[in-house]
C-alpha positions as CSV (number, residue, x, y, z in Angstrom):
1,M,112.9,108.3,106.0
2,R,109.2,108.3,107.2
3,A,108.1,107.5,103.7
4,F,110.5,104.5,103.5
5,W,109.3,103.0,106.7
6,T,105.7,103.6,105.8
7,I,106.1,101.8,102.5
8,F,108.2,99.1,104.0
9,W,105.7,98.2,106.8
10,S,102.7,98.5,104.5
11,L,104.3,96.2,102.0
12,L,105.2,93.7,104.7
13,L,101.9,93.7,106.5
14,I,99.5,93.8,103.6
15,N,101.4,91.1,101.7
16,M,101.3,88.9,104.9
17,V,97.5,89.5,105.3
18,S,97.0,88.8,101.6
19,Y,98.9,85.6,101.8
20,V,97.0,84.3,104.8
21,V,93.6,85.3,103.4
22,A,94.3,83.7,100.0
23,N,95.4,80.5,101.7
24,M,92.3,80.4,104.0
25,Q,90.1,80.8,101.0
26,G,92.0,78.2,98.9
27,D,92.9,80.9,96.3
28,T,96.2,81.7,94.8
29,Y,98.4,84.4,96.3
30,N,99.0,87.4,94.1
31,Y,102.1,89.4,95.1
32,V,101.7,92.1,92.5
33,L,98.1,92.9,93.5
34,A,99.0,92.9,97.2
35,S,101.9,95.2,96.5
36,I,99.8,97.7,94.5
37,I,97.3,97.8,97.4
38,A,100.1,98.4,99.8
39,I,101.6,101.3,97.8
40,V,98.1,102.9,97.5
41,F,97.6,102.4,101.2
42,S,100.9,103.9,102.1
43,V,100.3,107.0,99.9
44,L,96.9,107.5,101.5
45,V,98.5,107.2,105.0
46,M,101.2,109.8,104.1
47,L,98.6,112.2,102.6
48,I,96.4,111.9,105.7
49,G,99.5,112.5,107.9
50,E,100.4,115.7,106.0
51,A,96.8,117.0,106.1
52,L,96.4,116.7,109.8
53,P,97.5,119.8,111.8
54,N,100.5,119.5,114.1
55,E,99.4,122.3,116.5
56,P,97.5,121.4,119.6
57,A,93.8,122.1,119.7
58,E,92.8,125.5,121.1
59,K,90.9,125.5,124.4
60,H,87.6,127.4,124.2
């Protein structure tokens, strides 16, 4: 379920940012490119989340 929501929100937010930036620059909006970037971003976020330890840091 975490993967679904991560992909959902990354698709939504990155496509929104891509649309706004493309319009501000007077360029055309490319849904496919923005979606590919969103998928890559969400995979990176999930990999970083799995790599970080869940245990609290030990006190020295």
